[in-house]
C-alpha angles and dihedrals in degrees: 000000000000118000120230119241117233112233124191127182139169118227115197121194124198090261094053106128097251092135094081103048112148122009131174103232102174144002119200137172108255118232090231092050130270126061134295113215117197115210124190124201112210094167139049127331109283151133133272105228105171139022117187118187133170136183133167093355096312118116130189127191112193117188112199146150107233116161114220128186128212114284090011124130115205129190117220116196118218110199096178098059129058138172136201120240110282094016116132118244123192118200133181125192129199133182149147134253122244090272092056096253118133115266113277099242127033098169093084097053104089120084129177105206135170116238111239 
């Protein structure tokens, strides 16, 4: 008896929602210190490659390789940056699609959020 191979493929049509790839949806103070940045992927499978956050004159650039699937929200913990309650935090996220190309839309990736 011959086993069947499992084949998986993604088919993207022109109306596939690739225009809203990675979006910062929330920034919160982590209970263990630092900040937790929530990132939502509304587009194709891909990788978060950079998170840039600043608050009160402190800036942090964190290069990383965090895989993120469509419709997934992932929390990235930033140990080296903190904020006081009510202090504004601005974060930017960048990444690449599964083929290595830059995400389709970068204009939606900056969020000014208040740390809880």
